[in-house]
N, C-alpha and C positions, 0 to 999 in steps of 0.2 A: 154198662153200669151208669146210673144216673148220679150226677154230682149237683146237689141242690142247695140253694140259698133260701132260707126262711127267716126274715129279719124285719125289724121295725125301724123306721126313721122318723125324725121330726119332719114337719112339712118342708123345712128348708134343707133336708137331705142329710142330717147328721145322725149318727148312731149313738153318740155319747158327747158329753162336754169335753173340752180340751184336756181336762184332768182325768178323763175316763169315767166320770160320774154319770150314772143313768137314772138319777132321781126323777127327772122329768118323765121318764118312761114308766118307772115303778109307780108313780102317782097318777098316771093317765087313766082315764076312763072311770067307770063306776065300780067301786070295790065290791058292791053287792051284785053286780052283773056276772052271771056264771059263764058268759061267752068266752071261749078261749081262741076264737078267730081261726079255727081249723088246725090249731097246733097239735092237739091230741091225735087227730086223724093223720096228720102229716108224720108225726114222730113215730107212729105205729108202723110206718113203711121204711124206717131208717135202720140200716145195719150198723152204721158207725158215724160218730160225730167227730169232725176235725175242727179244732179251734186254735186260735193263736194264743200266745202266752198272756197277752193283756186280758183277753176274755177269760182265760183260765184263772188268772189271779182275781178277777172280779167275781167269778162264780164261787171261788173259795171263800169269799166274804159272806156268802149267803148262809142263813141259819142251817139249811139242809142241802146236801148234794142233790141237784135237780135231775141228774142223769143216772140214777140207780139202775143197774142191770144193763146199761148201754156201754158199748165199747167207745171210749173217748181217746182220741189221739191229739196231743198238744204239739203244735208246730213251734219250735223254738231253736234258735242258734245259741242262746245264752244259758238256758237251763241244762244242767248235766244230769240231774236226778229229779224225780218227782218228790215234792215235799211230803213229809211224813203223813200229814192229814189226808193226802190224796193217793197214797200207795194203795194199789189194788183197784183204784177208780179210773186211772188214766195212764197212758203210756206216752213216751216222747218220740218225736221225729224231728230231725234237723233239716228235713227236706232234701232236695228241692221237691216242690209239689208234684212235678211230673213223675218222679220216682215213687213217691208215696202213693199216688193214684194208680200207678202200674202195679205196685205191690198189693194194694187193696183189691184191684180188679183180678189179679192172679189168685187171690184168696177166695174169689167167687162172690164177693159182696155185690148186692144189687143196687143199694142206694146209700150215698154218702151225703151227710148234712154238713155243710161248712158254715162256720160262724166266726164273726169278728171282721172288722173292716180290712185290715191288712191281709188277712187270710182270703177273704172274698176277692180282693184286688189281685192277689197272687194267682189264684185259680182262674180268674178272668183273663189275666195277661197270658196265661199258659194255654188258653182256649179249652179249658176243661169243664167249665160250668155248663150244665145242660138245661137247667130251669131255675127260675127265681120267683119267690113269693115275697112281695114287699108290702108291708103295711105302713101307711103314712098316718102318723098321729097328729091331730090338729093342734100343734103347738109350734111356735117359732122360737128357737133358742139362740139364734143369731150367730153363733160360732160353735165349733166343735170338731169332732172327728168325722170326716165324710165317709159315707158308704163307698162311693166310687172315687177312683183316683185316675191318674194318667194311664192311658192305654196305648198299645202300639198301633192301633187302628180302630175303626168303627166295629162295633159288635151289634149285628142286626138281631132284633128280637121279634118274636111273634106273640102278639097279645092273645092270651087264652081267655081271661075273664077279669072283671073288676066287680067287687062287692063293696057297697057302702053299708056301714053298721049304724044303729041308732046312737052309739057312742060318739059318732063323728069319724071313727077310724075308716080308712079307705084302703082296701087290700086289692092288689093287682097281681095276677099270675102271668108269667111270660115263659116261653121256651126260647132258648138260644138257637137261632137259625144256623144250620150247618151248611 
């Protein structure tokens, strides 16, 4: 089973402002540009999305649920129930990530997409991430929530490819070396 990261960061490595706002990301690039930076192709290979509570709360503020038809698992130790507006769209897991990954693997899933800084960090610390696609947005926001955090040791990566887009976005794909 693959456990994949597909995420954007500011050039200085943040996925959101300190208050969780992603306005800088939503306003990035040309709104008339139909480029989706490989997201559609990637998401078509995904069996389940695992996101953290903060990402889940952010997504609930969007005008439409962006994951229609996809299984979504929300990692949270504080939520006891799914909010009414998300019933039937998501399920809860209190973790730990190792147990969730084992459960999803036992269910025969082929690819899990993990999203959210703390979630990505938890899966990395557990040695579960298999590949990462990171798109760097040409903006410096100075401070915010970092994609990466403290790790128990080095994680070696194999560079697969890097693409530069006319928008200035730079996307790199890596596999985690086992």
